[in-house]
N, CA, C, O and the ligand as a Tripos MOL2 file, in Angstrom:
@<TRIPOS>MOLECULE
protein
  225   223    57     0     0
PROTEIN
NO_CHARGES

@<TRIPOS>ATOM
      1 N         -14.9770   -7.7020   26.5180 N.3       1 MET1
      2 CA        -14.1100   -8.6070   25.5630 C.3       1 MET1
      3 C         -12.9640   -7.8550   24.9870 C.2       1 MET1
      4 O         -13.1150   -6.7260   24.5200 O.2       1 MET1
      5 N         -11.6990   -8.5340   25.0180 N.am      2 ALA2
      6 CA        -10.7340   -7.7150   24.3780 C.3       2 ALA2
      7 C         -10.4400   -7.8550   23.0620 C.2       2 ALA2
      8 O         -10.3860   -8.9500   22.5030 O.2       2 ALA2
      9 N         -10.2080   -6.6060   22.4280 N.am      3 LYS3
     10 CA        -10.0050   -6.8270   20.8110 C.3       3 LYS3
     11 C          -8.6990   -6.9820   20.6000 C.2       3 LYS3
     12 O          -7.7990   -6.3350   21.1340 O.2       3 LYS3
     13 N          -8.5840   -7.9500   19.7210 N.am      4 LYS4
     14 CA         -7.0370   -8.3430   19.1680 C.3       4 LYS4
     15 C          -6.7900   -8.3600   18.0720 C.2       4 LYS4
     16 O          -7.0090   -9.3890   17.4320 O.2       4 LYS4
     17 N          -6.2140   -7.1590   17.4210 N.am      5 LYS5
     18 CA         -6.1450   -6.9670   15.9680 C.3       5 LYS5
     19 C          -4.6840   -6.7780   15.6660 C.2       5 LYS5
     20 O          -4.2680   -6.4550   14.5540 O.2       5 LYS5
     21 N          -3.9990   -6.9760   16.6200 N.am      6 SER6
     22 CA         -2.4590   -7.2080   16.1590 C.3       6 SER6
     23 C          -2.1060   -8.4090   15.7410 C.2       6 SER6
     24 O          -2.5770   -9.3910   16.3170 O.2       6 SER6
     25 N          -1.2240   -8.5610   14.6790 N.am      7 LYS7
     26 CA         -1.3350   -9.8150   14.0070 C.3       7 LYS7
     27 C           0.3540  -10.0870   14.1340 C.2       7 LYS7
     28 O           1.0700   -9.8460   13.1620 O.2       7 LYS7
     29 N           0.8870  -10.5740   15.3240 N.am      8 ARG8
     30 CA          2.2420  -10.7710   15.3920 C.3       8 ARG8
     31 C           2.6960  -12.3050   15.1990 C.2       8 ARG8
     32 O           1.9780  -13.2660   15.4750 O.2       8 ARG8
     33 N           3.8530  -12.3710   14.7410 N.am      9 GLU9
     34 CA          4.4990  -13.2840   14.4550 C.3       9 GLU9
     35 C           5.8880  -13.6100   14.6150 C.2       9 GLU9
     36 O           6.7800  -12.8740   14.1940 O.2       9 GLU9
     37 N           6.1390  -14.9210   15.3390 N.am     10 TYR10
     38 CA          7.7750  -14.9900   15.6700 C.3      10 TYR10
     39 C           8.5550  -15.3010   14.3470 C.2      10 TYR10
     40 O           8.2570  -16.1120   13.4700 O.2      10 TYR10
     41 N           9.6110  -14.4680   14.4220 N.am     11 VAL11
     42 CA         10.4700  -14.7380   13.2190 C.3      11 VAL11
     43 C          11.9720  -14.5430   13.7160 C.2      11 VAL11
     44 O          12.3350  -14.0300   14.7750 O.2      11 VAL11
     45 N          12.6800  -15.0230   12.7960 N.am     12 TRP12
     46 CA         14.2080  -15.0970   13.1250 C.3      12 TRP12
     47 C          14.8330  -13.8350   12.5780 C.2      12 TRP12
     48 O          14.2460  -13.1320   11.7550 O.2      12 TRP12
     49 N          16.0980  -13.5460   13.0770 N.am     13 LEU13
     50 CA         16.7910  -12.4670   12.5870 C.3      13 LEU13
     51 C          18.2870  -13.0270   12.2280 C.2      13 LEU13
     52 O          19.2130  -13.2590   13.0040 O.2      13 LEU13
     53 N          18.2370  -13.1510   10.9900 N.am     14 GLU14
     54 CA         19.4250  -13.7590   10.4200 C.3      14 GLU14
     55 C          20.6490  -13.1420    9.8230 C.2      14 GLU14
     56 O          20.4450  -12.3360    8.9150 O.2      14 GLU14
     57 N          21.7010  -13.3420   10.1220 N.am     15 CYS15
     58 CA         22.8940  -12.5600    9.6500 C.3      15 CYS15
     59 C          22.8170  -12.8090    8.2010 C.2      15 CYS15
     60 O          22.5290  -13.8960    7.6990 O.2      15 CYS15
     61 N          23.1520  -11.5050    7.4350 N.am     16 VAL16
     62 CA         23.2410  -11.6380    5.9830 C.3      16 VAL16
     63 C          24.3860  -12.0940    5.4990 C.2      16 VAL16
     64 O          24.4090  -12.3870    4.3040 O.2      16 VAL16
     65 N          25.5110  -12.2480    6.2500 N.am     17 GLN17
     66 CA         26.8120  -12.5110    5.9070 C.3      17 GLN17
     67 C          27.0250  -14.1900    5.9010 C.2      17 GLN17
     68 O          27.5760  -14.8130    4.9940 O.2      17 GLN17
     69 N          26.4640  -14.7540    7.1070 N.am     18 CYS18
     70 CA         26.8630  -16.2210    7.1720 C.3      18 CYS18
     71 C          25.6020  -16.8740    7.3990 C.2      18 CYS18
     72 O          25.6690  -18.0980    7.5020 O.2      18 CYS18
     73 N          24.2410  -16.2350    7.5200 N.am     19 SER19
     74 CA         23.1250  -16.9370    7.3000 C.3      19 SER19
     75 C          22.7260  -17.4360    8.5760 C.2      19 SER19
     76 O          21.7330  -18.1630    8.6130 O.2      19 SER19
     77 N          23.4560  -17.1140    9.8300 N.am     20 GLN20
     78 CA         23.4390  -17.8880   11.0290 C.3      20 GLN20
     79 C          22.0220  -17.1210   11.7700 C.2      20 GLN20
     80 O          21.9270  -15.8940   11.7800 O.2      20 GLN20
     81 N          21.1330  -17.8710   12.2780 N.am     21 ARG21
     82 CA         20.0380  -17.3240   12.8890 C.3      21 ARG21
     83 C          20.3570  -17.0620   14.3530 C.2      21 ARG21
     84 O          20.3230  -17.9850   15.1670 O.2      21 ARG21
     85 N          20.6800  -15.7570   14.7140 N.am     22 ASN22
     86 CA         20.9800  -15.5080   15.9620 C.3      22 ASN22
     87 C          20.0660  -15.1090   17.1700 C.2      22 ASN22
     88 O          20.2640  -15.2210   18.3800 O.2      22 ASN22
     89 N          18.8850  -14.5520   16.3880 N.am     23 TYR23
     90 CA         17.8970  -13.9020   17.3680 C.3      23 TYR23
     91 C          16.5310  -14.3340   16.9500 C.2      23 TYR23
     92 O          16.2320  -14.4600   15.7630 O.2      23 TYR23
     93 N          15.4860  -14.6210   18.1920 N.am     24 ARG24
     94 CA         14.1070  -14.7220   17.8540 C.3      24 ARG24
     95 C          13.4940  -13.2910   18.1630 C.2      24 ARG24
     96 O          13.8860  -12.5610   19.0730 O.2      24 ARG24
     97 N          12.6320  -13.0460   17.4090 N.am     25 THR25
     98 CA         11.8920  -11.5900   17.8120 C.3      25 THR25
     99 C          10.4500  -11.8070   17.3140 C.2      25 THR25
    100 O          10.2520  -12.6760   16.4640 O.2      25 THR25
    101 N           9.4210  -11.0590   17.8000 N.am     26 SER26
    102 CA          8.2440  -11.0410   17.0680 C.3      26 SER26
    103 C           7.8730   -9.5570   16.2110 C.2      26 SER26
    104 O           8.2810   -8.4430   16.5390 O.2      26 SER26
    105 N           7.1110   -9.8320   15.1960 N.am     27 VAL27
    106 CA          6.9600   -8.4680   14.5730 C.3      27 VAL27
    107 C           5.6610   -8.7210   14.2040 C.2      27 VAL27
    108 O           5.0900   -9.8100   14.2750 O.2      27 VAL27
    109 N           5.0490   -7.3000   13.6610 N.am     28 ASN28
    110 CA          3.5080   -7.0900   13.2070 C.3      28 ASN28
    111 C           3.5770   -7.4470   11.8180 C.2      28 ASN28
    112 O           4.2600   -6.7460   11.0710 O.2      28 ASN28
    113 N           2.8840   -8.5700   11.3190 N.am     29 VAL29
    114 CA          2.7870   -8.8930   10.0180 C.3      29 VAL29
    115 C           1.2800   -8.5460    9.2620 C.2      29 VAL29
    116 O           0.8050   -9.0350    8.2370 O.2      29 VAL29
    117 N           0.8060   -7.6550   10.0510 N.am     30 ALA30
    118 CA         -0.5720   -7.3130    9.4410 C.3      30 ALA30
    119 C          -0.4520   -6.8730    7.9220 C.2      30 ALA30
    120 O          -1.2580   -7.2450    7.0700 O.2      30 ALA30
    121 N           0.5880   -6.0780    7.6720 N.am     31 GLU31
    122 CA          0.7850   -5.4160    6.3110 C.3      31 GLU31
    123 C           2.0220   -6.0120    5.7060 C.2      31 GLU31
    124 O           2.8120   -5.3010    5.0850 O.2      31 GLU31
    125 N           2.1950   -7.1950    5.8590 N.am     32 GLY32
    126 CA          3.2970   -8.0370    5.1630 C.3      32 GLY32
    127 C           4.4650   -8.0310    5.9830 C.2      32 GLY32
    128 O           4.3380   -7.3780    7.0180 O.2      32 GLY32
    129 N           5.5330   -8.5630    5.8050 N.am     33 THR33
    130 CA          6.6560   -8.7370    6.6650 C.3      33 THR33
    131 C           7.6050   -7.2830    6.4520 C.2      33 THR33
    132 O           8.0130   -6.7460    5.4220 O.2      33 THR33
    133 N           7.7420   -6.9430    7.7800 N.am     34 PRO34
    134 CA          8.5690   -5.6890    7.8720 C.3      34 PRO34
    135 C          10.0150   -5.9060    7.1250 C.2      34 PRO34
    136 O          10.7170   -6.8990    7.3120 O.2      34 PRO34
    137 N          10.3270   -4.8880    6.3030 N.am     35 LYS35
    138 CA         11.8510   -4.9050    5.9110 C.3      35 LYS35
    139 C          12.8010   -4.2610    7.0130 C.2      35 LYS35
    140 O          13.1620   -3.0840    7.0060 O.2      35 LYS35
    141 N          13.0700   -4.9990    7.7420 N.am     36 LEU36
    142 CA         14.0180   -4.5960    8.7850 C.3      36 LEU36
    143 C          15.3450   -5.1070    8.7350 C.2      36 LEU36
    144 O          15.6110   -6.3000    8.5890 O.2      36 LEU36
    145 N          16.3520   -3.9880    8.8830 N.am     37 LYS37
    146 CA         17.7350   -4.4400    8.8490 C.3      37 LYS37
    147 C          18.2480   -3.9760   10.1160 C.2      37 LYS37
    148 O          17.9850   -2.8570   10.5580 O.2      37 LYS37
    149 N          19.0310   -4.8820   10.7480 N.am     38 LEU38
    150 CA         19.1820   -4.3880   12.2670 C.3      38 LEU38
    151 C          20.4800   -4.7960   12.4150 C.2      38 LEU38
    152 O          20.7890   -5.9530   12.1270 O.2      38 LEU38
    153 N          21.4110   -3.8850   12.8870 N.am     39 LYS39
    154 CA         22.8420   -4.3310   13.5250 C.3      39 LYS39
    155 C          22.9570   -4.9600   14.6490 C.2      39 LYS39
    156 O          22.8210   -4.3510   15.7090 O.2      39 LYS39
    157 N          23.2750   -6.5180   14.6000 N.am     40 LYS40
    158 CA         23.3120   -7.1240   15.7810 C.3      40 LYS40
    159 C          24.5790   -8.0740   15.8140 C.2      40 LYS40
    160 O          25.2030   -8.4490   14.8210 O.2      40 LYS40
    161 N          24.8180   -8.3600   16.9840 N.am     41 PHE41
    162 CA         26.1950   -9.0180   17.1000 C.3      41 PHE41
    163 C          26.0800  -10.6430   16.7350 C.2      41 PHE41
    164 O          25.3670  -11.3710   17.4250 O.2      41 PHE41
    165 N          26.6970  -11.0610   15.8070 N.am     42 CYS42
    166 CA         26.6340  -12.4060   15.2290 C.3      42 CYS42
    167 C          27.4660  -13.2690   16.1480 C.2      42 CYS42
    168 O          28.6480  -12.9480   16.2710 O.2      42 CYS42
    169 N          27.0660  -14.1990   16.7350 N.am     43 LYS43
    170 CA         27.7970  -15.0770   17.5810 C.3      43 LYS43
    171 C          28.8990  -16.0020   16.9260 C.2      43 LYS43
    172 O          29.9250  -16.4370   17.4490 O.2      43 LYS43
    173 N          28.3600  -16.2120   15.4910 N.am     44 LYS44
    174 CA         29.3530  -17.0080   14.8090 C.3      44 LYS44
    175 C          30.5260  -16.3120   14.3390 C.2      44 LYS44
    176 O          31.6410  -16.8230   14.4480 O.2      44 LYS44
    177 N          30.3420  -15.1810   13.8230 N.am     45 GLU45
    178 CA         31.3790  -14.2970   13.3860 C.3      45 GLU45
    179 C          32.2090  -13.6060   14.7020 C.2      45 GLU45
    180 O          33.4300  -13.4530   14.6930 O.2      45 GLU45
    181 N          31.4950  -13.2900   15.6170 N.am     46 ARG46
    182 CA         31.6840  -12.8810   16.8180 C.3      46 ARG46
    183 C          32.0630  -11.2920   16.3880 C.2      46 ARG46
    184 O          33.1040  -10.7530   16.7650 O.2      46 ARG46
    185 N          31.1640  -10.7000   15.6330 N.am     47 LYS47
    186 CA         31.1680   -9.2120   15.2960 C.3      47 LYS47
    187 C          29.7340   -8.7240   15.0870 C.2      47 LYS47
    188 O          28.7900   -9.5120   15.0200 O.2      47 LYS47
    189 N          29.6010   -7.3760   14.9860 N.am     48 HIS48
    190 CA         28.5240   -6.8140   14.5660 C.3      48 HIS48
    191 C          28.2210   -6.8530   13.1740 C.2      48 HIS48
    192 O          29.0270   -6.2760   12.4440 O.2      48 HIS48
    193 N          27.1020   -7.4810   12.5700 N.am     49 THR49
    194 CA         26.6990   -7.3870   11.2270 C.3      49 THR49
    195 C          25.2430   -7.1410   11.0010 C.2      49 THR49
    196 O          24.4600   -7.1270   11.9510 O.2      49 THR49
    197 N          24.8530   -6.9430    9.7520 N.am     50 VAL50
    198 CA         23.6070   -6.7220    9.4650 C.3      50 VAL50
    199 C          22.7940   -8.0660    9.4780 C.2      50 VAL50
    200 O          23.1170   -9.0600    8.8280 O.2      50 VAL50
    201 N          21.5560   -7.9590   10.4060 N.am     51 HIS51
    202 CA         20.5730   -8.9190   10.3510 C.3      51 HIS51
    203 C          19.2330   -8.6390    9.8060 C.2      51 HIS51
    204 O          18.7330   -7.5270    9.9760 O.2      51 HIS51
    205 N          18.5050   -9.7350    9.0460 N.am     52 LYS52
    206 CA         17.4890   -9.3280    8.4160 C.3      52 LYS52
    207 C          16.3270  -10.3850    8.8650 C.2      52 LYS52
    208 O          16.6700  -11.4710    9.3330 O.2      52 LYS52
    209 N          15.2570  -10.1270    8.7500 N.am     53 ILE53
    210 CA         13.9630  -10.9500    9.3790 C.3      53 ILE53
    211 C          13.7690  -12.0360    8.4280 C.2      53 ILE53
    212 O          13.5820  -11.7930    7.2360 O.2      53 ILE53
    213 N          13.8060  -13.2960    8.9190 N.am     54 ARG54
    214 CA         13.4820  -14.5790    8.1630 C.3      54 ARG54
    215 C          12.2680  -15.0900    8.5820 C.2      54 ARG54
    216 O          12.2800  -15.6380    9.6840 O.2      54 ARG54
    217 N          11.1210  -15.0460    7.9190 N.am     55 ARG55
    218 CA          9.9460  -15.9140    8.5440 C.3      55 ARG55
    219 C          10.1520  -17.4230    8.0830 C.2      55 ARG55
    220 O          10.8480  -17.8560    7.1640 O.2      55 ARG55
    221 N           9.4900  -17.9710    8.8250 N.am     56 LYS56
    222 CA          9.4820  -19.4450    8.8440 C.3      56 LYS56
    223 C           8.7310  -19.9860    7.5030 C.2      56 LYS56
    224 O           8.6080  -21.1950    7.3090 O.2      56 LYS56
    225 ZN         27.2250  -14.0070   10.7770 Zn       57 ZN57
@<TRIPOS>BOND
     1     1     2 1
     2     2     3 1
     3     3     4 2
     4     3     5 am
     5     5     6 1
     6     6     7 1
     7     7     8 2
     8     7     9 am
     9     9    10 1
    10    10    11 1
    11    11    12 2
    12    11    13 am
    13    13    14 1
    14    14    15 1
    15    15    16 2
    16    15    17 am
    17    17    18 1
    18    18    19 1
    19    19    20 2
    20    19    21 am
    21    21    22 1
    22    22    23 1
    23    23    24 2
    24    23    25 am
    25    25    26 1
    26    26    27 1
    27    27    28 2
    28    27    29 am
    29    29    30 1
    30    30    31 1
    31    31    32 2
    32    31    33 am
    33    33    34 1
    34    34    35 1
    35    35    36 2
    36    35    37 am
    37    37    38 1
    38    38    39 1
    39    39    40 2
    40    39    41 am
    41    41    42 1
    42    42    43 1
    43    43    44 2
    44    43    45 am
    45    45    46 1
    46    46    47 1
    47    47    48 2
    48    47    49 am
    49    49    50 1
    50    50    51 1
    51    51    52 2
    52    51    53 am
    53    53    54 1
    54    54    55 1
    55    55    56 2
    56    55    57 am
    57    57    58 1
    58    58    59 1
    59    59    60 2
    60    59    61 am
    61    61    62 1
    62    62    63 1
    63    63    64 2
    64    63    65 am
    65    65    66 1
    66    66    67 1
    67    67    68 2
    68    67    69 am
    69    69    70 1
    70    70    71 1
    71    71    72 2
    72    71    73 am
    73    73    74 1
    74    74    75 1
    75    75    76 2
    76    75    77 am
    77    77    78 1
    78    78    79 1
    79    79    80 2
    80    79    81 am
    81    81    82 1
    82    82    83 1
    83    83    84 2
    84    83    85 am
    85    85    86 1
    86    86    87 1
    87    87    88 2
    88    87    89 am
    89    89    90 1
    90    90    91 1
    91    91    92 2
    92    91    93 am
    93    93    94 1
    94    94    95 1
    95    95    96 2
    96    95    97 am
    97    97    98 1
    98    98    99 1
    99    99   100 2
   100    99   101 am
   101   101   102 1
   102   102   103 1
   103   103   104 2
   104   103   105 am
   105   105   106 1
   106   106   107 1
   107   107   108 2
   108   107   109 am
   109   109   110 1
   110   110   111 1
   111   111   112 2
   112   111   113 am
   113   113   114 1
   114   114   115 1
   115   115   116 2
   116   115   117 am
   117   117   118 1
   118   118   119 1
   119   119   120 2
   120   119   121 am
   121   121   122 1
   122   122   123 1
   123   123   124 2
   124   123   125 am
   125   125   126 1
   126   126   127 1
   127   127   128 2
   128   127   129 am
   129   129   130 1
   130   130   131 1
   131   131   132 2
   132   131   133 am
   133   133   134 1
   134   134   135 1
   135   135   136 2
   136   135   137 am
   137   137   138 1
   138   138   139 1
   139   139   140 2
   140   139   141 am
   141   141   142 1
   142   142   143 1
   143   143   144 2
   144   143   145 am
   145   145   146 1
   146   146   147 1
   147   147   148 2
   148   147   149 am
   149   149   150 1
   150   150   151 1
   151   151   152 2
   152   151   153 am
   153   153   154 1
   154   154   155 1
   155   155   156 2
   156   155   157 am
   157   157   158 1
   158   158   159 1
   159   159   160 2
   160   159   161 am
   161   161   162 1
   162   162   163 1
   163   163   164 2
   164   163   165 am
   165   165   166 1
   166   166   167 1
   167   167   168 2
   168   167   169 am
   169   169   170 1
   170   170   171 1
   171   171   172 2
   172   171   173 am
   173   173   174 1
   174   174   175 1
   175   175   176 2
   176   175   177 am
   177   177   178 1
   178   178   179 1
   179   179   180 2
   180   179   181 am
   181   181   182 1
   182   182   183 1
   183   183   184 2
   184   183   185 am
   185   185   186 1
   186   186   187 1
   187   187   188 2
   188   187   189 am
   189   189   190 1
   190   190   191 1
   191   191   192 2
   192   191   193 am
   193   193   194 1
   194   194   195 1
   195   195   196 2
   196   195   197 am
   197   197   198 1
   198   198   199 1
   199   199   200 2
   200   199   201 am
   201   201   202 1
   202   202   203 1
   203   203   204 2
   204   203   205 am
   205   205   206 1
   206   206   207 1
   207   207   208 2
   208   207   209 am
   209   209   210 1
   210   210   211 1
   211   211   212 2
   212   211   213 am
   213   213   214 1
   214   214   215 1
   215   215   216 2
   216   215   217 am
   217   217   218 1
   218   218   219 1
   219   219   220 2
   220   219   221 am
   221   221   222 1
   222   222   223 1
   223   223   224 2
@<TRIPOS>SUBSTRUCTURE
     1 MET1         2 RESIDUE 1 A MET
     2 ALA2         6 RESIDUE 1 A ALA
     3 LYS3        10 RESIDUE 1 A LYS
     4 LYS4        14 RESIDUE 1 A LYS
     5 LYS5        18 RESIDUE 1 A LYS
     6 SER6        22 RESIDUE 1 A SER
     7 LYS7        26 RESIDUE 1 A LYS
     8 ARG8        30 RESIDUE 1 A ARG
     9 GLU9        34 RESIDUE 1 A GLU
    10 TYR10       38 RESIDUE 1 A TYR
    11 VAL11       42 RESIDUE 1 A VAL
    12 TRP12       46 RESIDUE 1 A TRP
    13 LEU13       50 RESIDUE 1 A LEU
    14 GLU14       54 RESIDUE 1 A GLU
    15 CYS15       58 RESIDUE 1 A CYS
    16 VAL16       62 RESIDUE 1 A VAL
    17 GLN17       66 RESIDUE 1 A GLN
    18 CYS18       70 RESIDUE 1 A CYS
    19 SER19       74 RESIDUE 1 A SER
    20 GLN20       78 RESIDUE 1 A GLN
    21 ARG21       82 RESIDUE 1 A ARG
    22 ASN22       86 RESIDUE 1 A ASN
    23 TYR23       90 RESIDUE 1 A TYR
    24 ARG24       94 RESIDUE 1 A ARG
    25 THR25       98 RESIDUE 1 A THR
    26 SER26      102 RESIDUE 1 A SER
    27 VAL27      106 RESIDUE 1 A VAL
    28 ASN28      110 RESIDUE 1 A ASN
    29 VAL29      114 RESIDUE 1 A VAL
    30 ALA30      118 RESIDUE 1 A ALA
    31 GLU31      122 RESIDUE 1 A GLU
    32 GLY32      126 RESIDUE 1 A GLY
    33 THR33      130 RESIDUE 1 A THR
    34 PRO34      134 RESIDUE 1 A PRO
    35 LYS35      138 RESIDUE 1 A LYS
    36 LEU36      142 RESIDUE 1 A LEU
    37 LYS37      146 RESIDUE 1 A LYS
    38 LEU38      150 RESIDUE 1 A LEU
    39 LYS39      154 RESIDUE 1 A LYS
    40 LYS40      158 RESIDUE 1 A LYS
    41 PHE41      162 RESIDUE 1 A PHE
    42 CYS42      166 RESIDUE 1 A CYS
    43 LYS43      170 RESIDUE 1 A LYS
    44 LYS44      174 RESIDUE 1 A LYS
    45 GLU45      178 RESIDUE 1 A GLU
    46 ARG46      182 RESIDUE 1 A ARG
    47 LYS47      186 RESIDUE 1 A LYS
    48 HIS48      190 RESIDUE 1 A HIS
    49 THR49      194 RESIDUE 1 A THR
    50 VAL50      198 RESIDUE 1 A VAL
    51 HIS51      202 RESIDUE 1 A HIS
    52 LYS52      206 RESIDUE 1 A LYS
    53 ILE53      210 RESIDUE 1 A ILE
    54 ARG54      214 RESIDUE 1 A ARG
    55 ARG55      218 RESIDUE 1 A ARG
    56 LYS56      222 RESIDUE 1 A LYS
    57 ZN57       225 GROUP 0 **** ****
């Protein structure tokens, strides 16, 4: 039997400047939502901005 202890959840990566949700990713939420900030390309603004995790 396979042990499944990882608690992964699908989240959005949301642009902090225009609140556009550009990316879907999965994170480990076993110890709460990770405070991740990533530089990603925002399709709306067509430039790289900081994106943060947004849980549903
Ligand atoms: Zn944006």
